[in-house]
C-alpha positions as CSV (number, residue, x, y, z in Angstrom):
1,M,135.3,97.5,111.9
2,Q,137.0,98.9,108.9
3,G,134.7,99.9,105.8
4,R,133.0,102.6,103.8
5,W,130.4,103.9,106.1
6,I,127.3,104.8,104.7
7,K,125.9,108.6,105.8
8,P,123.1,108.3,108.3
9,H,121.1,110.6,105.6
10,R,120.7,107.7,103.2
11,Y,119.8,105.1,105.7
12,H,116.6,103.3,104.8
13,M,114.8,99.8,104.7
14,T,114.3,98.4,101.4
15,L,110.5,96.6,101.2
16,Q,110.6,95.9,97.5
17,F,113.5,96.2,94.7
18,L,111.3,96.9,92.0
19,G,112.1,95.3,88.6
20,G,109.5,96.4,85.8
21,C,106.0,96.1,84.6
22,A,104.4,92.7,82.5
23,N,103.3,94.2,79.3
24,A,103.3,97.7,80.4
25,S,102.8,100.1,77.5
26,D,102.4,103.0,80.0
27,D,105.1,104.7,82.3
28,P,106.1,101.8,85.1
29,V,106.6,104.6,87.5
30,D,103.1,105.4,87.2
31,R,102.1,101.7,87.7
32,F,104.4,101.7,90.6
33,V,102.5,104.8,92.0
34,R,99.2,103.1,91.4
35,A,100.1,99.9,93.4
36,A,101.3,101.9,96.1
37,D,98.2,104.2,96.3
38,A,96.3,100.5,96.9
39,V,98.4,99.9,99.9
40,H,96.6,100.3,103.3
41,A,98.9,99.5,106.5
42,Q,99.1,101.0,110.1
43,A,102.0,103.3,111.2
44,F,104.3,101.3,113.7
45,E,107.4,100.7,115.6
46,F,110.2,98.3,116.0
47,A,113.6,98.0,117.9
48,V,116.8,97.8,116.0
49,D,118.3,95.1,118.1
50,I,120.8,93.0,115.8
51,A,124.2,93.6,113.6
52,G,124.5,91.5,110.6
53,S,126.5,91.0,107.4
54,F,125.5,89.2,104.3
55,A,127.7,86.7,102.3
56,G,129.6,87.6,99.5
57,A,132.3,90.4,98.7
58,P,132.4,92.9,99.1
59,V,130.8,92.6,102.7
60,P,127.9,95.0,103.4
61,C,127.3,95.3,106.9
62,W,123.8,96.2,108.6
63,L,121.3,97.0,111.5
64,G,118.1,95.0,111.8
65,C,115.3,93.5,113.9
66,R,115.7,90.1,115.3
67,Q,111.3,89.6,115.6
68,V,110.1,91.2,112.0
69,P,106.9,93.1,113.8
70,A,103.4,91.9,112.2
71,A,102.8,95.6,110.7
72,L,106.2,95.5,109.0
73,Q,105.2,92.2,107.6
74,H,101.6,93.1,106.7
75,L,103.1,96.3,105.1
76,V,105.7,94.4,102.9
77,D,103.1,91.6,101.9
78,A,100.2,94.3,101.1
79,L,102.8,95.8,98.7
80,A,104.0,93.0,97.3
81,R,100.3,92.0,96.4
82,S,99.7,95.0,94.9
83,L,102.2,95.2,92.5
84,R,101.2,91.8,91.4
85,E,97.8,93.4,90.9
86,H,98.9,96.1,88.9
87,D,101.2,93.9,86.7
88,C,104.5,95.1,88.1
89,R,107.1,92.9,89.6
90,A,109.5,92.9,92.5
91,V,112.9,91.6,91.6
92,D,112.9,88.1,93.2
93,G,115.2,85.4,94.1
94,K,116.6,86.8,97.4
95,V,114.7,86.4,100.7
96,W,113.8,89.4,102.3
97,V,115.5,90.2,105.5
98,P,114.5,93.5,106.9
99,H,118.1,95.8,107.4
100,V,119.5,98.9,107.1
101,T,122.8,98.8,105.8
102,I,125.6,101.1,107.7
103,A,128.6,100.1,105.8
104,R,130.1,98.6,102.7
105,D,133.2,96.9,101.8
106,A,133.6,95.8,105.5
107,D,136.6,93.9,106.6
108,R,134.6,91.2,108.2
109,R,131.3,89.9,108.4
110,L,129.5,90.2,112.0
111,Q,126.0,88.5,113.3
112,C,125.4,89.6,116.6
113,A,122.3,90.6,119.0
114,I,123.0,94.1,120.1
115,E,121.2,96.3,123.0
116,P,118.6,98.1,121.0
117,V,119.8,101.4,119.5
118,V,116.9,102.9,118.6
119,R,112.9,102.5,118.3
120,W,112.1,103.1,114.9
121,R,109.0,104.7,114.3
122,V,107.4,104.0,110.4
123,D,104.6,106.3,109.7
124,E,105.3,106.6,105.7
125,F,106.8,104.6,103.1
126,V,108.4,106.3,100.0
127,L,109.1,105.3,96.3
128,V,112.6,106.3,95.5
129,E,114.7,106.4,92.6
130,S,118.8,105.5,93.1
131,V,120.7,108.0,91.4
132,L,124.3,106.8,91.1
133,H,125.6,109.4,89.1
134,P,127.7,112.2,89.8
135,Q,126.5,111.9,93.3
136,A,124.8,109.0,94.7
137,A,121.3,110.2,96.1
138,Y,117.9,109.3,96.2
139,R,115.2,110.9,94.6
140,I,111.7,110.2,96.0
141,L,108.9,109.6,93.6
142,G,106.2,109.2,96.0
143,R,105.2,109.0,99.6
144,W,102.5,107.6,101.0
145,A,101.1,107.7,104.9
146,L,100.7,104.7,107.1
147,R,97.2,105.2,109.5
């Protein structure tokens, strides 16, 4: 497969893609942090056992899990609920698919089960800001441990 490969230090799984806060007179990041502070979830592991692509051009390729672990779904749901309770909103309109993007601008789509390549241990989640210029990077704004 040809494409623009993502460097491993940028691998991540987006739990919520954040938009803004409704009627927020304070800093939206403060509300995001307060919402994350209210989330309580357990640490867990899951197997990376599927490779896929999303429709569209350019073609992004990703690795993910065929079966979403209950603990991962609980974390995503708890975070979504807390964001709503803090008058913050995630960007709507897409079905959440647990995945880690590994390539962009691929020359073909793929969708196949693979032998598990890793068991991913999840013991924290982070709030990041994507900084695009001058060099693409993530700036960590907060970090929360899972029990």
